[in-house]
Each structure stands twice: as structure tokens, then as C-alpha cells.
N, CA, C and O atoms as a GROMACS GRO file, in nm:
protein
  328
    1MET      N    1  24.133   6.371  -1.201
    1MET     CA    2  24.086   6.357  -1.064
    1MET      C    3  23.977   6.461  -1.039
    1MET      O    4  23.996   6.579  -1.068
    2THR      N    5  23.865   6.418  -0.986
    2THR     CA    6  23.756   6.511  -0.959
    2THR      C    7  23.767   6.564  -0.817
    2THR      O    8  23.816   6.496  -0.727
    3ALA      N    9  23.720   6.686  -0.800
    3ALA     CA   10  23.722   6.748  -0.667
    3ALA      C   11  23.617   6.682  -0.579
    3ALA      O   12  23.507   6.649  -0.623
    4LYS      N   13  23.654   6.663  -0.453
    4LYS     CA   14  23.562   6.604  -0.357
    4LYS      C   15  23.461   6.710  -0.314
    4LYS      O   16  23.498   6.823  -0.282
    5LYS      N   17  23.334   6.673  -0.316
    5LYS     CA   18  23.229   6.767  -0.280
    5LYS      C   19  23.192   6.751  -0.134
    5LYS      O   20  23.167   6.640  -0.085
    6ASP      N   21  23.188   6.865  -0.063
    6ASP     CA   22  23.147   6.862   0.078
    6ASP      C   23  23.000   6.826   0.090
    6ASP      O   24  22.920   6.851  -0.001
    7ILE      N   25  22.965   6.767   0.202
    7ILE     CA   26  22.827   6.732   0.231
    7ILE      C   27  22.771   6.840   0.323
    7ILE      O   28  22.821   6.860   0.434
    8ARG      N   29  22.666   6.910   0.277
    8ARG     CA   30  22.601   7.014   0.358
    8ARG      C   31  22.495   6.950   0.446
    8ARG      O   32  22.420   6.863   0.402
    9ALA      N   33  22.491   6.995   0.572
    9ALA     CA   34  22.390   6.942   0.663
    9ALA      C   35  22.349   7.049   0.763
    9ALA      O   36  22.421   7.148   0.784
   10CYS      N   37  22.235   7.029   0.823
   10CYS     CA   38  22.183   7.120   0.925
   10CYS      C   39  22.272   7.113   1.049
   10CYS      O   40  22.306   7.004   1.096
   11ILE      N   41  22.309   7.227   1.100
   11ILE     CA   42  22.395   7.233   1.218
   11ILE      C   43  22.320   7.193   1.345
   11ILE      O   44  22.382   7.158   1.445
   12ARG      N   45  22.187   7.197   1.341
   12ARG     CA   46  22.106   7.162   1.458
   12ARG      C   47  22.078   7.012   1.464
   12ARG      O   48  22.091   6.951   1.571
   13CYS      N   49  22.038   6.950   1.350
   13CYS     CA   50  21.996   6.809   1.356
   13CYS      C   51  22.078   6.716   1.266
   13CYS      O   52  22.069   6.594   1.280
   14GLY      N   53  22.158   6.772   1.175
   14GLY     CA   54  22.241   6.690   1.086
   14GLY      C   55  22.174   6.645   0.958
   14GLY      O   56  22.236   6.574   0.879
   15SER      N   57  22.050   6.685   0.935
   15SER     CA   58  21.978   6.645   0.814
   15SER      C   59  22.042   6.706   0.690
   15SER      O   60  22.094   6.818   0.694
   16LYS      N   61  22.037   6.632   0.579
   16LYS     CA   62  22.084   6.684   0.450
   16LYS      C   63  21.970   6.748   0.372
   16LYS      O   64  21.992   6.798   0.261
   17ASP      N   65  21.850   6.747   0.426
   17ASP     CA   66  21.732   6.800   0.357
   17ASP      C   67  21.726   6.952   0.375
   17ASP      O   68  21.647   7.003   0.455
   18LEU      N   69  21.810   7.024   0.300
   18LEU     CA   70  21.821   7.169   0.311
   18LEU      C   71  21.772   7.237   0.184
   18LEU      O   72  21.791   7.187   0.073
   19LYS      N   73  21.711   7.351   0.202
   19LYS     CA   74  21.667   7.436   0.091
   19LYS      C   75  21.723   7.576   0.116
   19LYS      O   76  21.753   7.612   0.229
   20TRP      N   77  21.736   7.656   0.010
   20TRP     CA   78  21.778   7.795   0.028
   20TRP      C   79  21.668   7.867   0.104
   20TRP      O   80  21.550   7.855   0.070
   21ALA      N   81  21.706   7.942   0.206
   21ALA     CA   82  21.607   8.014   0.287
   21ALA      C   83  21.570   8.145   0.219
   21ALA      O   84  21.658   8.219   0.174
   22PRO      N   85  21.442   8.175   0.210
   22PRO     CA   86  21.400   8.304   0.154
   22PRO      C   87  21.444   8.419   0.244
   22PRO      O   88  21.451   8.403   0.366
   23LYS      N   89  21.473   8.533   0.185
   23LYS     CA   90  21.514   8.650   0.262
   23LYS      C   91  21.410   8.686   0.367
   23LYS      O   92  21.445   8.738   0.472
   24SER      N   93  21.282   8.661   0.340
   24SER     CA   94  21.176   8.696   0.435
   24SER      C   95  21.191   8.618   0.566
   24SER      O   96  21.157   8.670   0.672
   25GLU      N   97  21.242   8.497   0.561
   25GLU     CA   98  21.261   8.419   0.684
   25GLU      C   99  21.374   8.474   0.767
   25GLU      O  100  21.368   8.472   0.890
   26GLU      N  101  21.478   8.524   0.702
   26GLU     CA  102  21.588   8.586   0.776
   26GLU      C  103  21.537   8.710   0.849
   26GLU      O  104  21.571   8.731   0.966
   27GLY      N  105  21.456   8.789   0.782
   27GLY     CA  106  21.401   8.909   0.844
   27GLY      C  107  21.313   8.875   0.962
   27GLY      O  108  21.315   8.944   1.064
   28LEU      N  109  21.236   8.769   0.950
   28LEU     CA  110  21.148   8.726   1.058
   28LEU      C  111  21.231   8.687   1.180
   28LEU      O  112  21.193   8.720   1.293
   29LEU      N  113  21.340   8.619   1.159
   29LEU     CA  114  21.427   8.581   1.271
   29LEU      C  115  21.483   8.704   1.341
   29LEU      O  116  21.488   8.707   1.464
   30ALA      N  117  21.524   8.804   1.266
   30ALA     CA  118  21.579   8.926   1.326
   30ALA      C  119  21.472   8.998   1.408
   30ALA      O  120  21.502   9.050   1.515
   31LYS      N  121  21.348   9.002   1.358
   31LYS     CA  122  21.240   9.069   1.430
   31LYS      C  123  21.207   8.998   1.562
   31LYS      O  124  21.163   9.062   1.658
   32GLU      N  125  21.228   8.867   1.566
   32GLU     CA  126  21.200   8.791   1.686
   32GLU      C  127  21.317   8.796   1.784
   32GLU      O  128  21.313   8.731   1.889
   33GLY      N  129  21.421   8.872   1.750
   33GLY     CA  130  21.536   8.887   1.839
   33GLY      C  131  21.633   8.771   1.835
   33GLY      O  132  21.718   8.758   1.923
   34MET      N  133  21.621   8.687   1.734
   34MET     CA  134  21.713   8.574   1.723
   34MET      C  135  21.835   8.617   1.642
   34MET      O  136  21.823   8.691   1.544
   35ARG      N  137  21.951   8.572   1.684
   35ARG     CA  138  22.074   8.607   1.614
   35ARG      C  139  22.082   8.527   1.485
   35ARG      O  140  22.064   8.405   1.485
   36PHE      N  141  22.109   8.594   1.376
   36PHE     CA  142  22.124   8.527   1.247
   36PHE      C  143  22.262   8.557   1.192
   36PHE      O  144  22.303   8.673   1.186
   37THR      N  145  22.334   8.455   1.153
   37THR     CA  146  22.471   8.472   1.108
   37THR      C  147  22.486   8.448   0.959
   37THR      O  148  22.593   8.408   0.913
   38GLY      N  149  22.382   8.473   0.883
   38GLY     CA  150  22.387   8.453   0.739
   38GLY      C  151  22.479   8.552   0.671
   38GLY      O  152  22.510   8.658   0.726
   39VAL      N  153  22.523   8.519   0.554
   39VAL     CA  154  22.610   8.605   0.476
   39VAL      C  155  22.532   8.648   0.353
   39VAL      O  156  22.467   8.566   0.288
   40GLU      N  157  22.540   8.776   0.322
   40GLU     CA  158  22.468   8.826   0.206
   40GLU      C  159  22.565   8.842   0.089
   40GLU      O  160  22.674   8.896   0.105
   41LEU      N  161  22.524   8.796  -0.026
   41LEU     CA  162  22.605   8.809  -0.146
   41LEU      C  163  22.586   8.948  -0.207
   41LEU      O  164  22.496   9.022  -0.166
   42ASP      N  165  22.670   8.983  -0.304
   42ASP     CA  166  22.665   9.117  -0.365
   42ASP      C  167  22.528   9.152  -0.421
   42ASP      O  168  22.489   9.269  -0.418
   43ASP      N  169  22.456   9.055  -0.473
   43ASP     CA  170  22.325   9.083  -0.533
   43ASP      C  171  22.212   9.081  -0.430
   43ASP      O  172  22.095   9.089  -0.466
   44GLY      N  173  22.247   9.071  -0.300
   44GLY     CA  174  22.146   9.072  -0.196
   44GLY      C  175  22.090   8.936  -0.161
   44GLY      O  176  22.010   8.923  -0.069
   45ALA      N  177  22.132   8.833  -0.235
   45ALA     CA  178  22.085   8.698  -0.206
   45ALA      C  179  22.154   8.645  -0.080
   45ALA      O  180  22.260   8.694  -0.041
   46SER      N  181  22.095   8.548  -0.020
   46SER     CA  182  22.150   8.491   0.102
   46SER      C  183  22.206   8.353   0.076
   46SER      O  184  22.163   8.283  -0.016
   47ILE      N  185  22.304   8.313   0.157
   47ILE     CA  186  22.353   8.176   0.149
   47ILE      C  187  22.296   8.092   0.264
   47ILE      O  188  22.340   7.980   0.288
   48ALA      N  189  22.198   8.148   0.334
   48ALA     CA  190  22.134   8.075   0.444
   48ALA      C  191  22.050   7.961   0.388
   48ALA      O  192  21.994   7.969   0.278
   49ASN      N  193  22.042   7.856   0.466
   49ASN     CA  194  21.962   7.739   0.430
   49ASN      C  195  21.855   7.718   0.535
   49ASN      O  196  21.871   7.757   0.651
   50LYS      N  197  21.744   7.655   0.494
   50LYS     CA  198  21.640   7.615   0.588
   50LYS      C  199  21.635   7.463   0.588
   50LYS      O  200  21.627   7.399   0.484
   51CYS      N  201  21.640   7.406   0.709
   51CYS     CA  202  21.631   7.262   0.724
   51CYS      C  203  21.485   7.221   0.716
   51CYS      O  204  21.402   7.271   0.792
   52GLU      N  205  21.455   7.130   0.625
   52GLU     CA  206  21.318   7.082   0.609
   52GLU      C  207  21.282   6.983   0.720
   52GLU      O  208  21.164   6.951   0.737
   53ASN      N  209  21.381   6.935   0.794
   53ASN     CA  210  21.357   6.840   0.901
   53ASN      C  211  21.321   6.910   1.033
   53ASN      O  212  21.222   6.874   1.096
   54CYS      N  213  21.401   7.010   1.074
   54CYS     CA  214  21.378   7.074   1.205
   54CYS      C  215  21.341   7.221   1.197
   54CYS      O  216  21.305   7.281   1.298
   55GLY      N  217  21.350   7.282   1.076
   55GLY     CA  218  21.310   7.421   1.059
   55GLY      C  219  21.418   7.522   1.086
   55GLY      O  220  21.393   7.642   1.074
   56TYR      N  221  21.539   7.479   1.122
   56TYR     CA  222  21.650   7.571   1.148
   56TYR      C  223  21.682   7.653   1.023
   56TYR      O  224  21.686   7.598   0.913
   57VAL      N  225  21.706   7.782   1.040
   57VAL     CA  226  21.748   7.868   0.930
   57VAL      C  227  21.885   7.923   0.965
   57VAL      O  228  21.901   7.987   1.068
   58GLY      N  229  21.982   7.898   0.879
   58GLY     CA  230  22.118   7.948   0.903
   58GLY      C  231  22.215   7.884   0.806
   58GLY      O  232  22.177   7.819   0.708
   59ILE      N  233  22.341   7.903   0.836
   59ILE     CA  234  22.446   7.848   0.751
   59ILE      C  235  22.466   7.701   0.787
   59ILE      O  236  22.474   7.667   0.905
   60PRO      N  237  22.475   7.613   0.687
   60PRO     CA  238  22.491   7.470   0.717
   60PRO      C  239  22.633   7.437   0.761
   60PRO      O  240  22.725   7.516   0.743
   61ILE      N  241  22.648   7.320   0.818
   61ILE     CA  242  22.779   7.266   0.853
   61ILE      C  243  22.822   7.177   0.736
   61ILE      O  244  22.739   7.114   0.673
   62LEU      N  245  22.952   7.172   0.709
   62LEU     CA  246  23.004   7.092   0.598
   62LEU      C  247  23.082   6.974   0.651
   62LEU      O  248  23.159   6.986   0.746
   63PHE      N  249  23.062   6.859   0.588
   63PHE     CA  250  23.133   6.737   0.624
   63PHE      C  251  23.210   6.685   0.503
   63PHE      O  252  23.169   6.704   0.389
   64ASP      N  253  23.323   6.618   0.532
   64ASP     CA  254  23.403   6.559   0.426
   64ASP      C  255  23.344   6.427   0.376
   64ASP      O  256  23.366   6.388   0.261
   65SER      N  257  23.268   6.360   0.462
   65SER     CA  258  23.213   6.229   0.423
   65SER      C  259  23.079   6.206   0.492
   65SER      O  260  23.045   6.270   0.591
   66GLU      N  261  23.004   6.112   0.437
   66GLU     CA  262  22.876   6.073   0.496
   66GLU      C  263  22.899   6.008   0.632
   66GLU      O  264  22.818   6.023   0.723
   67LYS      N  265  23.008   5.938   0.646
   67LYS     CA  266  23.043   5.874   0.773
   67LYS      C  267  23.058   5.981   0.883
   67LYS      O  268  23.009   5.962   0.995
   68ASP      N  269  23.125   6.091   0.852
   68ASP     CA  270  23.142   6.200   0.949
   68ASP      C  271  23.008   6.263   0.985
   68ASP      O  272  22.983   6.297   1.101
   69ARG      N  273  22.922   6.279   0.885
   69ARG     CA  274  22.790   6.338   0.911
   69ARG      C  275  22.708   6.248   1.004
   69ARG      O  276  22.643   6.296   1.096
   70LEU      N  277  22.712   6.118   0.979
   70LEU     CA  278  22.637   6.025   1.062
   70LEU      C  279  22.688   6.023   1.207
   70LEU      O  280  22.609   6.006   1.300
   71LYS      N  281  22.819   6.039   1.225
   71LYS     CA  282  22.874   6.050   1.361
   71LYS      C  283  22.818   6.174   1.431
   71LYS      O  284  22.784   6.169   1.549
   72PHE      N  285  22.809   6.283   1.356
   72PHE     CA  286  22.754   6.407   1.409
   72PHE      C  287  22.608   6.388   1.450
   72PHE      O  288  22.567   6.433   1.557
   73VAL      N  289  22.530   6.321   1.366
   73VAL     CA  290  22.388   6.295   1.394
   73VAL      C  291  22.376   6.214   1.523
   73VAL      O  292  22.290   6.243   1.607
   74GLU      N  293  22.460   6.113   1.539
   74GLU     CA  294  22.455   6.031   1.660
   74GLU      C  295  22.489   6.114   1.785
   74GLU      O  296  22.425   6.098   1.889
   75LEU      N  297  22.588   6.202   1.774
   75LEU     CA  298  22.622   6.290   1.887
   75LEU      C  299  22.505   6.381   1.923
   75LEU      O  300  22.477   6.403   2.040
   76LYS      N  301  22.438   6.434   1.822
   76LYS     CA  302  22.322   6.522   1.845
   76LYS      C  303  22.210   6.444   1.915
   76LYS      O  304  22.145   6.498   2.004
   77LYS      N  305  22.189   6.320   1.875
   77LYS     CA  306  22.084   6.237   1.938
   77LYS      C  307  22.118   6.212   2.085
   77LYS      O  308  22.030   6.216   2.171
   78LYS      N  309  22.246   6.187   2.114
   78LYS     CA  310  22.289   6.163   2.252
   78LYS      C  311  22.270   6.290   2.336
   78LYS      O  312  22.226   6.282   2.451
   79GLU      N  313  22.302   6.407   2.279
   79GLU     CA  314  22.284   6.534   2.349
   79GLU      C  315  22.138   6.557   2.382
   79GLU      O  316  22.103   6.598   2.492
   80LYS      N  317  22.053   6.528   2.286
   80LYS     CA  318  21.909   6.549   2.302
   80LYS      C  319  21.851   6.456   2.408
   80LYS      O  320  21.757   6.493   2.479
   81ALA      N  321  21.905   6.336   2.420
   81ALA     CA  322  21.856   6.237   2.515
   81ALA      C  323  21.890   6.273   2.661
   81ALA      O  324  21.827   6.222   2.753
   82LYS      N  325  21.988   6.359   2.680
   82LYS     CA  326  22.031   6.396   2.817
   82LYS      C  327  21.927   6.478   2.888
   82LYS      O  328  21.947   6.517   3.003
   0.00000   0.00000   0.00000
């Protein structure tokens, strides 16, 4: 039996188009007074991601299934429409 892999997505827009965020972007966010909740690993690397869709930099949200992610995306669209 293989382990089920979580689906990583942007917490702001739900996109799966994520890349590892460079440390320089985290520093830029801190200088602009934005709160950053990234976690730093022992070697100084970050686990923060950058969304290629909306530009959000931070820790992604994890989903158990694509169906759950799509529900999240629909909720985000409804929130934005208000």
C-alpha cells in the first residue's frame, strides 16, 4: 500500500502552481512590515512557497484530495465576489 500524498496549494487562491520561495523574498516581506510565518530548517533554508498565480509567499495549505482543493477554490471565488 502506498502512502497518500497531500496536495499543496496556495492558501490565498488555491492554486497548485507553487515554487520554493527564495530567502530574499521572505526578507523583503519582513522589511515591508508584513507578517511572515515561514519555518526555517536547520541549514537556513525555508519551507515557504511562492504562488506563481497570485504572488503569495508563505506556507501552503494541504488537502487530502483534489476534490477538497477545488471546493476551497470555489469558496475563495465566492469570498472575492462579495
